[in-house]
N, C-alpha and C positions, 0 to 999 in steps of 0.2 A: 545452575544459574537461575536466578530469579530476577525478573524485571517488572516491577509494578508500572502500570500504565501512567499513573499520576507522576511518578518520577521521570519516566521517559518524556512526557509532555513538558515538564519543567526544563529538562535538559535541551529539548528541541527549542523551546522559547528562548533560552539563554544563548543558543547558538545563532539565532537570527535567521535561520534557514527554514525551508519548508519540509525538509526531510533530514534525518540524521541516522547514520548507522550506529547501532548500539552494541552489536555482538557479531562476531564472525567465527566460524568453525568449519574448516574444510571448504566445501563449496557453499555452505549455508551462510546467509547474511540476514540479520534481523535489523529492520529499520522502523522508525516511526515517521509518519507522513501526515502533514496538516497543511494543505494548500490554502491560500488566502484568495477568495473571490473566484478563482478559475484554476482548473487542473490543466497544467501546461505540459505534462509529461508526454514523452514519445515512447513508442514500443521499445521493449527491452530485449536484450540478447539471451536472457535466461528465463526459465519458467519462474513464475512467482505466484504467491498466494497473498490474499488480503484477509485480515480479520478486523472487522469494523469495531473501533473502540467507542466512538461517540458520534452523534449526529445522524442525519438521514439525507437522502437524495436519490439520485438515479445513477446507476452504473451502466455505461455503454461498453459492451464487449463485442467488437467486430460487427457493429450494427444492430445487435440485439440488446434491448435495455431491460434492466431489472431495478426495482425499487430496493433500497437498502436501509438498514437501521442497525443499532448496536448488536453485536453478536453474530452478524452475518459473515459468511465466508465466500470468497471468490477465488477460483483458479484461473490464471491467465497463462496460456502457453507462450513460449518465447516468440517474439516478433509480432504478436497479435496487437492490433489497434485497440486501445481501451482508454476510457476516461470517466472520471467522476463528474457528474453534472448536477446542477440545481441543488447543491448541497447546502445544509445549514451552516451557520458560522462556527458551530461547535464541532464540526466534522473532523475526525482524526481516525487513522487506521494503522494497524501493524502491517508491515510489508515484509515478506520472507522470500528472498531469492535463493535458488538452489540449482544444482546440476550444471551441466556443461553449456557453453554457448551454443545456441541453436535449439536447446531444449532436450529433454529426455525422450526416448522412444516410448510410445504408448504401450 
């Protein structure tokens, strides 16, 4: 499977949503996410990773903040509070969910 970022962002824009699932295989789910103005997401029931496609800002993971830019990676364990903040208008990220509800054992 091959999914160019530009194509994913066009599909997302056409959907009128902030996120769109593009691929699923077993417990793996690939999404593209591009919030507008504010990140309103709540903690998720599965582990997830983010790969930043474009833009920059601050990522808050359970009270610890990290600056981000294209190419950066974040791991978020299931149920952890997290949010993208102060991001530029061009911010977009890949989101990969995987594993069982509640997360995998370390």
